[in-house]
C-alpha positions, 0 to 999 in steps of 0.5 A, a space after each residue: 888531723 894528720 894526713 894519715 888520719 885524713 886519709 883513713 877518714 876518707 877511705 872509712 867515709 867512702 867504704 861507708 857510703 858504698 856500704 849505704 849505696 848497696 843496701 839503699 838499692 834493694 829499696 823497701 820490698 815485701 811478698 806476700 804468702 797464702 797457705 790453704 793449710 799449713 804443711 804437716 809434713 816435710 813431703 807437703 812442705 816440699 810439695 808447695 810453690 814456695 819450695 822451689 827455694 828461689 827467693 829469700 821471701 819463699 825460705 823466710 815463709 816457709 821457715 815460719 810454716 816449719 816452726 808452727 809444726 815444730 810447735 806440734 810435733 818436734 821431729 816432723 818440724 825438725 825435718 822441715 828446718 833441716 830441709 830449709 837449712 840446706 848443707 847445715 842441719 840442726 845442731 844440738 844447741 838449735 834444737 836445745 832453742 827450739 825445745 825451750 822457746 816451746 816448754 812452757 806451752 808457748 806454741 802460740 808464738 809462730 802462729 803470731 805471724 799470721 794476719 788476724 792472730 792477736 792476743 785477743 783471739 789467743 793468736 788463732 790466725 784468719 783462714 787462709 793462713 795469710 803472711 807477708 815478709 819485708 825487707 829494710 834498707 840494709 836487707 841486703 848489707 852482706 852479700 850473699 845474706 838477706 836479712 827479712 823481717 815479719 810483723 807479729 800481732 803480739 810484738 811492736 817491732 818486726 822480727 828478722 829471719 836470716 837467709 843464705 844463698 848458695 852460688 851454685 843453685 841460687 838457693 836461698 837457706 835458712 841461716 838464722 831466725 829470730 821470731 821465737 822471742 817473747 810477744 805479748 801473752 794471749 788473752 787466756 793466760 794473762 791474768 790481768 786480761 
């Protein structure tokens, strides 16, 4: 190994160690949110205490609520999601993606993240609507962003939501969501049940 290769490896190792240290500093955190009812308008969403958007956990929880609203009424859901996205509203590709996810009647998918929602009960959440959002050791790997996770009653692995912090006011906004991916079919739609 040449001197240059040793220096390059040493620098790469130092960067990797620093990144792992920063990621591990966050540890595992989780926050649970309880909603007596899910918001059915932007005004109702903004009236919730979580609407302060002062933590990525709150914004992630409201994102699930907004996507549930989108499943029922795309226009209302779009208003909510645009507000949660802050200065970066939904584009045509985002809207097309959302519409595609609900095209085959899979409106149950966002409800699968609430406590009690399972394939056996057709993803009917227990009331009050309870949702837990959590981190992993790499959630804060990128400065100004936070990757949070949710468990679905219909999936074996957690799904993620990425939030971005606006430095001017410390608010967290929706950057990306990966919660509308496939889950097990509800019992009523499973021909093998």
